Steps between C-alpha positions, in 0.01 A plus 500: 500500500751568774299296750475212253881506430565497876279188545678329206842577649390375847375172351821457305701567815298245697539243226874561492533456881294180482713373211818575692367298803402213273852491349655535840297199622612290205860584561468431866332168431788394280744590776301316766434186308845352543478565871158351552535215249677266753196550730247444228660216313657309791325176598501627865281784388222281358150600594352283783259537784712662771814342359826626627694700247861571573665806359832443325746672739710608207203675350347645815759775555440620150124501506451645852499862398291416188254291698441788737381714212298220341335387827412844628350592169259206493436546878393861448278402203327238709466745792337751263272251330362371831444862613680424831559864568127545548514278809815679624736213456847647476681411176839417662317267749327327205819477303685332786205258556485408131875451487482261795195324346692404187808414701289266707351352183849451365574277799185293445337619816176629351201357322372639171206682668673831433397643841715759673402643839664828625488654847644845539575566866630852434131593503302533828249229594216744437567475122445215267849354462450153364461417133420157339599517134421258223794552262373257240183693446629838612235550765498634859312229687508674834623823667427502864620541861758283675616506853859485625649347814444676825879504567558693176316818604148648533376690202828449301701180487852630577700202629516143371637172610554136411528396867263286695265675747592846357134539385640710213424474135778366272587656165600347171390234251271208595340210309146400602440140599198304624165610651408382847229576758607624839388744764458773238305274268626467144870583496796471271853388578792704379864410441755782526782476240730784632753366745528720813184698405210249483641150491339417840152583384382134493637429846360829638155408353496820298209439269231689313163499677190711544454724796218730629769756599615526138159620368408852382246521784770449758717762325216751489435446869858516628690687232725206423479126470563262791825307490590134470773289646701546179255366242377696196140492619238608245137612549263239631236443233758558221758245623350189339494649149847642544641170628335308218658738242854479646525143626711245323862614443443863413733795590461744793727800543493702822665840460629708783720772347792375703809607310705214655269232365668282239379201306645288221156522333569871432701413191390619154697229307336221707162670441557506123593129510185424699288696261642308202431167686138600555232294323302824452704689240260793492494560875707813457423753224750518214790743515556776248755289329514124433801260516 
């Protein structure tokens, strides 16, 4: 009987906690609605394919702290549902990339393909440090190797540049553009969106292409990948499928761990606005509370 009573008390306690969280969510939703209503109801926030959505500057200071909580909650849920920890994608890197993705969408820079590519240069070239994510279908399309520029380091990419003839990799947010065929075969042009960090990518011919020195065989032989002239080179043999997946105005984020790196795309309020402008309302999983 004692054991049975303990189980009953435990169930009651769990139910009570769950009920308190539900009531808390309802109260929070009521407090948030007046703040988010101008974003939801304003004509400038109407849903459109990549349509620019401006955030009311009188509202933004009020919603910034709240949007941090809201965005990180759905970001973590998506990270968990896609099992991204299994491929060793750091959550903070993913959260920054997703924030930038929706900020770019908010500016009308992205298509509705829902593709986000992430490169984490805090990892050595001997590890798989590139992810191609399908956010619409919550799938990992690719997790593979990627080379860095020879001016950035050997095994680790440690220095980065936006300068011509530096032969270094450039960090930050990019949007993919058109496919072309050059000396590396099928290649993809990239446009850097972060002034002073990667804005010279097009002029520097920093593109995504395949390379034999970016393959697992090369890594097994030499203990690291070879290096490019600054391009995010991917394994030869995988490059065509990767390029086909990410071409056509999708987002690329190259992370370095540099604490001095800044970007106006790392803004939770803009990310929330971009998410609300998305034509795929179920791209991110629902939060614990609704507004």
